[in-house]
C-alpha positions in Angstrom: 12.4 -6.6 -66.1 14.4 -9.9 -66.2 12.4 -12.8 -64.7 14.3 -14.8 -62.2 13.1 -17.9 -60.4 14.6 -18.7 -57.0 14.2 -22.0 -55.1 14.2 -22.1 -51.3 14.3 -25.2 -49.1 11.9 -24.2 -46.4 10.3 -21.2 -44.7 13.2 -20.5 -42.4 15.2 -17.4 -41.4 18.1 -18.4 -43.7 16.0 -17.1 -46.6 15.2 -13.7 -45.1 17.7 -11.8 -47.3 15.7 -12.9 -50.4 12.3 -11.9 -48.9 13.8 -8.6 -47.5 15.3 -7.7 -50.9 11.8 -8.1 -52.4 10.2 -6.2 -49.6 12.6 -3.3 -49.9 12.3 -3.1 -53.7 15.9 -3.9 -54.3 15.2 -6.5 -56.9 13.0 -4.1 -58.8 15.6 -1.4 -58.6 18.0 -3.8 -60.2 15.6 -4.6 -63.1 14.8 -8.1 -61.7 11.4 -9.6 -61.3 12.2 -12.3 -58.7 9.8 -15.2 -57.8 11.0 -17.1 -54.7 9.3 -20.4 -54.1 9.7 -22.7 -51.2 10.2 -26.2 -52.6 10.3 -28.1 -49.2 13.4 -30.2 -49.4 17.1 -29.8 -50.2 17.0 -32.4 -53.0 14.0 -30.6 -54.5 16.1 -27.4 -54.7 19.2 -29.1 -56.1 17.1 -30.9 -58.7 15.2 -27.7 -59.7 18.5 -25.9 -60.1 19.9 -28.7 -62.1 17.0 -29.0 -64.5 16.4 -25.3 -64.9 13.1 -25.0 -63.1 14.8 -22.3 -61.1 17.8 -20.2 -62.0 19.1 -19.8 -58.4 18.8 -22.3 -55.6 19.4 -21.5 -51.9 20.4 -25.1 -51.2 23.3 -27.0 -49.7 27.0 -27.1 -50.7 26.8 -30.9 -50.5 24.3 -30.9 -53.3 26.8 -29.2 -55.5 29.9 -30.9 -54.5 28.4 -34.4 -54.9 26.6 -33.5 -58.1 27.7 -36.3 -60.5 27.2 -34.1 -63.6 29.4 -31.3 -62.3 27.1 -28.7 -63.9 26.3 -26.8 -60.7 28.5 -24.2 -58.9 28.4 -22.3 -55.6 28.4 -18.6 -56.2 27.8 -17.2 -52.6 27.4 -18.2 -49.0 24.3 -18.2 -46.9 23.9 -19.6 -43.4 27.2 -20.5 -41.8 26.0 -21.1 -38.2 23.4 -23.6 -37.1 20.3 -23.0 -35.1 19.1 -26.7 -35.0 18.3 -28.5 -31.9 17.9 -32.3 -31.6 14.2 -32.5 -30.6 13.1 -36.0 -29.4 9.8 -37.6 -28.6 8.5 -37.6 -25.1 10.3 -40.1 -22.8 13.8 -39.7 -24.1 16.2 -37.7 -22.0 19.7 -38.1 -23.6 21.4 -38.7 -27.0 22.3 -42.2 -25.9 18.6 -43.0 -25.5 18.5 -43.0 -29.3 20.3 -46.3 -29.5 18.1 -48.6 -31.5 15.9 -45.6 -32.6 15.3 -43.6 -35.7 16.4 -40.0 -36.4 14.6 -38.0 -39.1 16.6 -36.0 -41.5 15.9 -34.0 -44.7 18.0 -36.0 -47.1 20.3 -39.0 -46.4 23.4 -37.5 -48.0 23.2 -33.8 -47.2 22.9 -31.3 -44.4 20.9 -32.7 -41.5 22.0 -36.3 -42.1 25.7 -35.5 -41.9 25.2 -33.2 -38.9 23.1 -35.7 -37.0 25.8 -38.3 -37.6 28.4 -35.9 -36.2 26.3 -35.2 -33.1 25.4 -38.8 -32.3 29.0 -39.9 -33.2 30.3 -37.8 -30.4 28.3 -40.1 -28.1 29.6 -43.2 -29.7 26.5 -43.9 -31.8 27.0 -44.8 -35.5 24.3 -44.6 -38.2 23.2 -48.0 -39.5 24.6 -49.8 -36.5 23.3 -48.1 -33.4 20.4 -46.1 -35.0 18.8 -45.5 -38.3 18.5 -42.3 -40.3 15.3 -41.8 -42.2 14.7 -39.1 -44.9 11.6 -37.3 -43.8 11.8 -33.9 -45.5 11.7 -30.5 -43.9 11.4 -29.7 -40.2 7.6 -29.4 -40.2 7.3 -33.0 -41.4 9.7 -34.3 -38.8 7.8 -32.4 -36.1 4.5 -34.0 -37.0 6.0 -37.5 -36.7 7.8 -36.7 -33.4 4.5 -35.5 -32.0 2.8 -38.7 -33.0 5.5 -40.8 -31.5 6.4 -42.2 -34.9 9.9 -40.7 -35.0 12.4 -40.8 -32.1 14.2 -37.5 -32.9 15.1 -35.0 -35.6 17.2 -31.9 -36.0 14.8 -29.0 -35.9 15.1 -25.4 -36.9 13.2 -22.5 -35.5 10.3 -22.0 -35.0 9.7 -25.7 -34.7 12.5 -26.1 -32.2 11.0 -23.3 -30.0 7.5 -24.8 -30.4 8.7 -28.2 -29.3 10.6 -26.8 -26.3 7.6 -24.7 -25.2 5.3 -27.8 -25.4 7.7 -29.8 -23.2 9.5 -32.0 -25.8 13.1 -32.7 -24.9 15.9 -30.9 -26.7 18.8 -33.3 -26.5 21.3 -30.7 -27.5 22.2 -27.9 -29.9 24.1 -28.9 -33.0 26.2 -25.7 -32.8 27.8 -27.1 -29.6 29.1 -30.0 -31.6 29.7 -28.2 -35.0 30.2 -24.5 -34.3 31.1 -23.7 -37.9 29.3 -25.3 -40.9 28.4 -23.9 -44.3 24.9 -25.0 -44.0 23.4 -23.3 -47.1 24.9 -21.8 -50.2 23.6 -20.0 -53.3 23.9 -22.4 -56.2 23.4 -22.0 -60.0 24.1 -23.9 -63.2 27.5 -23.0 -64.6 26.2 -22.5 -68.1 23.4 -20.2 -66.9 25.9 -18.1 -64.8 28.2 -17.6 -67.8 25.3 -16.4 -70.0 23.6 -14.3 -67.3 26.5 -12.9 -65.3 25.1 -9.3 -65.1 21.7 -10.6 -63.8 23.4 -12.8 -61.2 25.6 -10.0 -60.0 22.6 -7.7 -59.7 20.7 -10.4 -57.8 23.6 -11.1 -55.3 24.1 -7.3 -54.8 20.5 -6.9 -53.8 20.6 -9.9 -51.5 23.8 -8.5 -49.9 22.2 -5.1 -49.3 19.1 -6.8 -47.8 21.3 -8.9 -45.5 22.9 -5.7 -44.1 19.4 -4.2 -43.7 18.4 -7.2 -41.5 21.2 -6.3 -39.1 20.6 -2.6 -39.2 16.8 -2.6 -38.7 16.0 -5.3 -36.0 12.4 -4.1 -35.4 11.5 -3.9 -39.1 13.3 -7.2 -39.8 11.5 -9.0 -37.0 8.2 -7.7 -38.2 8.9 -8.9 -41.7 10.0 -12.3 -40.4 6.7 -12.6 -38.5 4.9 -12.0 -41.8 6.8 -14.1 -44.3 7.6 -17.0 -41.9 4.0 -17.2 -40.8 5.0 -17.3 -37.1 4.4 -15.3 -33.9 6.2 -12.1 -33.1 7.8 -13.9 -30.1 9.2 -16.7 -32.2 10.3 -14.3 -34.9 12.1 -12.2 -32.2 13.9 -15.3 -30.8 14.8 -16.4 -34.4 16.1 -12.9 -35.2 18.2 -12.7 -32.0 19.9 -16.0 -32.8 20.9 -15.0 -36.3 21.9 -11.5 -35.2 24.1 -12.7 -32.3 25.7 -15.6 -34.3 26.2 -13.4 -37.4 25.1 -16.5 -39.4 24.2 -14.6 -42.5 27.2 -12.7 -43.9 26.3 -9.3 -45.5 29.0 -9.8 -48.1 27.7 -13.4 -48.9 31.2 -14.8 -48.4 31.7 -18.5 -47.7 33.0 -19.5 -44.3 36.5 -21.0 -44.6 36.0 -22.9 -41.4 32.5 -23.9 -42.4 33.5 -25.2 -45.8 36.4 -27.1 -44.2 33.9 -28.9 -41.9 31.6 -29.7 -44.9 34.5 -31.3 -46.7 35.6 -33.2 -43.6 32.1 -34.7 -42.9 31.6 -35.5 -46.6 34.8 -37.4 -46.7 33.9 -39.3 -43.6 30.5 -40.1 -45.0 31.9 -41.2 -48.3 29.9 -38.7 -50.3 33.1 -36.9 -51.6 36.3 -38.7 -52.5 39.5 -37.6 -50.9 41.1 -36.6 -54.2 38.1 -34.5 -55.4 39.0 -30.9 -56.3 35.9 -29.4 -54.8 37.1 -25.9 -55.3 36.4 -26.3 -59.0 32.8 -26.2 -58.1 33.0 -22.8 -56.4 33.0 -19.5 -58.3 32.8 -16.4 -56.2 33.5 -14.0 -59.0 29.9 -12.8 -59.1 29.9 -11.5 -55.6 29.4 -7.7 -55.1 32.7 -6.0 -54.6 
């Protein structure tokens, strides 16, 4: 068995293909002993992939495209549709109520920060001028601060989005209504590791691909597994599953979304985290995908 360490950002549905592949024995069948660890933060996954703490990171495309060393590469797609809602503290009723407030994000130059800026920008609010972005970490940490009234709002993924709604906290809008296509997460590795371990990487991606198709084919079993591995209720797992099944957010073939990547590049250019002349495609290598 080849040992393979995988880093995950948070216990969210995006990572279900990894847990499903383990559950179904697909990794073992491929000769892989996979250990998947939740690292609680996009930067933590990027850093762990960069320093070799994990061989494979289910992280963000921004983390690879803005990586100054240029040693990381995107080898597959993951979530391409967003399930986040902008959950606010009690007393706020609209996005414009966030003027002068603070919005919590995972990391200031990736994912939720860029998306929050897109959403609030549609209402004429600019970060640093009309409101502040604060790096808090994963959704559970943002949720704790929102409940205590110490954070005005944050983009929240299920199940925290559902929990907040059920407890009467305002949802100021769904990010998918503002950004319908966005390559939110990708499968990232070090270039040198991929060159040396191509067979193992192909076997890993093939197992994840088959597990992704299983999620769509077996809704009852997939929902039961989600309840277990996400540590949530059957009802929240069902709602989570239905969103991903209807949005087709997780591609069985692990392909990148052309529209989703174009939006990533657009918002990175606007945020100044990727120069206009950067050849970002040099940091994408889809040759390891299952055929």
